[in-house]
C-alpha positions in Angstrom: -5.8 24.8 -19.4 -5.5 21.3 -20.8 -4.0 18.5 -18.8 -1.2 16.5 -20.2 -1.4 12.7 -20.7 1.0 12.3 -17.7 -1.3 14.4 -15.5 -4.2 12.2 -16.6 -2.2 9.1 -16.0 -1.5 10.1 -12.4 -5.1 11.0 -11.8 -6.3 7.7 -13.3 -3.8 5.7 -11.2 -5.1 7.4 -8.1 -8.6 6.4 -8.9 -7.4 2.9 -9.9 -5.9 2.4 -6.5 -9.3 3.2 -4.9 -11.4 1.2 -7.3 -9.1 -1.9 -7.5 -8.9 -1.9 -3.7 -12.6 -2.7 -3.5 -12.8 -5.8 -5.8 -9.3 -6.7 -6.9 -7.8 -7.4 -10.2 -10.1 -10.0 -11.6 -13.4 -8.6 -10.6 -12.9 -4.9 -11.5 -13.7 -3.8 -15.0 -11.5 -1.0 -16.5 -14.8 0.8 -17.2 -15.3 1.3 -13.4 -11.9 3.0 -13.1 -12.5 5.1 -16.2 -15.9 6.2 -14.9 -14.4 7.1 -11.5 -11.7 9.1 -13.3 -14.3 10.7 -15.7 -12.5 9.5 -18.8 -13.4 7.0 -21.5 -12.4 3.3 -21.2 -10.7 3.7 -24.5 -8.5 6.5 -23.1 -7.5 4.4 -20.2 -6.4 1.6 -22.6 -4.5 4.2 -24.6 -2.6 5.3 -21.6 -1.9 1.9 -20.0 -1.1 -1.5 -21.3 -4.6 -2.9 -20.8 -6.2 -3.8 -17.5 -3.0 -5.5 -16.3 -0.9 -2.4 -17.0 -3.4 -0.3 -15.1 -3.5 -2.7 -12.1 0.3 -2.9 -12.0 0.5 0.9 -12.1 -1.9 1.1 -9.2 0.1 -1.5 -7.2 3.4 0.5 -7.9 1.7 3.7 -6.7 0.4 2.0 -3.6 3.8 0.8 -2.5 5.4 4.2 -3.4 2.9 5.8 -1.0 3.9 3.4 1.7 7.6 4.1 1.1 7.0 7.8 1.1 5.1 7.5 4.4 8.1 5.6 5.9 10.5 8.3 4.8 8.2 11.1 6.1 7.8 9.2 9.4 11.5 8.9 9.8 12.0 12.6 9.2 9.7 13.4 12.1 12.0 11.6 14.6 14.5 14.0 16.2 16.4 11.0 17.5 18.9 9.2 15.4 18.4 5.9 17.2 17.2 3.3 14.7 14.5 2.0 17.1 13.1 5.5 17.5 13.2 6.0 13.7 11.3 2.7 13.3 8.7 3.8 15.9 8.2 7.1 14.0 7.8 5.1 10.7 5.3 2.8 12.4 3.3 5.8 13.6 3.3 7.3 10.1 2.1 3.9 8.7 -0.7 3.8 11.3 -1.8 7.2 10.0 -1.6 6.1 6.4 -3.7 3.0 6.9 -6.5 4.7 8.7 -8.0 4.6 5.2 -8.0 0.9 4.4 -7.6 1.5 0.7 -3.9 0.8 0.5 -4.1 -2.3 2.7 -6.9 -3.7 0.6 -5.0 -3.1 -2.6 -2.0 -4.9 -1.2 -4.1 -7.9 -0.2 -5.7 -8.0 -3.6 -2.3 -7.7 -5.3 -0.8 -10.5 -3.1 -3.7 -12.7 -3.9 -3.1 -12.2 -7.6 0.6 -13.1 -7.6 -0.1 -16.0 -9.8 0.0 -13.4 -12.6 3.8 -12.8 -13.2 3.5 -9.1 -13.8 1.5 -8.6 -10.6 4.0 -10.7 -8.7 6.8 -8.6 -10.0 5.0 -5.4 -9.0 4.5 -6.8 -5.4 8.1 -7.8 -5.2 9.2 -4.4 -6.6 6.9 -2.6 -4.1 8.2 -4.6 -1.1 11.8 -3.9 -2.2 11.0 -0.2 -2.4 9.6 -0.2 1.1 12.4 -2.3 2.5 15.0 -0.1 1.0 13.3 3.0 2.3 13.0 1.6 5.8 16.6 0.4 5.8 18.0 3.6 4.5 16.0 6.0 6.6 16.1 4.0 9.9 19.6 2.7 9.9 18.3 -0.3 11.7 19.8 -3.8 11.5 18.3 -6.5 9.3 16.6 -8.3 12.2 14.9 -5.1 13.4 13.7 -4.3 9.9 12.3 -7.8 9.5 10.4 -7.5 12.8 9.2 -4.1 11.7 7.8 -5.5 8.5 6.3 -8.5 10.3 4.6 -6.1 12.7 3.2 -4.3 9.7 1.8 -7.5 8.3 0.2 -8.3 11.6 -1.4 -4.8 11.7 -2.8 -5.6 8.2 -4.4 -8.8 9.5 -5.8 -7.1 12.5 -7.3 -4.2 10.5 -8.6 -6.3 7.6 -10.2 -9.0 9.9 -11.5 -6.3 12.3 -9.9 -8.2 15.2 -9.8 -5.1 17.4 -13.6 -5.3 17.5 -13.7 -9.0 18.6 -14.3 -9.4 22.3 -12.5 -12.7 22.8 -9.3 -13.8 24.5 -7.7 -15.0 21.3 -8.4 -11.7 19.4 -7.1 -9.7 22.4 -3.9 -11.7 22.3 -3.3 -11.1 18.6 -4.2 -7.4 19.0 -2.3 -6.9 22.3 -0.1 -3.8 22.4 -0.5 -3.0 18.7 -1.4 0.5 17.7 -3.3 0.5 14.4 -6.6 2.4 15.1 
C-alpha cells in the first residue's frame, strides 16, 4: 500500500519536531530531517514551503500536541472545579514533557521569533494552548495566566537541569514544582 502525500507530510513533521528540537531552525539542515524520515530532501521541499515551511509545520505540531495534552488532562478530572481541571492539565503536561523534545523545540522557536513566520507560529501555538486551557478548565483569566507562568517555570527548571543543582537558590526555584 502506498502512502499518500498527506501521510508522508505527517510523518516528516513528526521527524522534524525531533530533529529541529536538537539544533533549532538555523543550524538544522533539511537534509537531516529528510534522512530521519527516510525521504529525499527534494521530496521534503516538494511537500513544504522550504526549510521555513517545514520548521513552521513542526512548531504548529508541537503546540497542537501541547493543547491536545491539556484537553486530555482535563478529561481525566472527575471534578468540575477549574482548579482541579488545571491540576489535571498540569499533570498531563508533566507527563508530556518527560521527553524534552517539545520543550526544546519551543525554546528554539521562541529564540527564532525574529523571523516573522516563526513568530506567527509561536503566537498561533500559544493562542491554541490558551484557548484549550481556558475552554477545558473553565478557569478565570488570572488562574490561566498563573498556570501558563508555572509551565514556563517548569520549562526553565527542566532545560537548565535545576532539579539536579544542590544549592539553596536552585531549591527555591524548584520548590514544590512537579516536573520530573
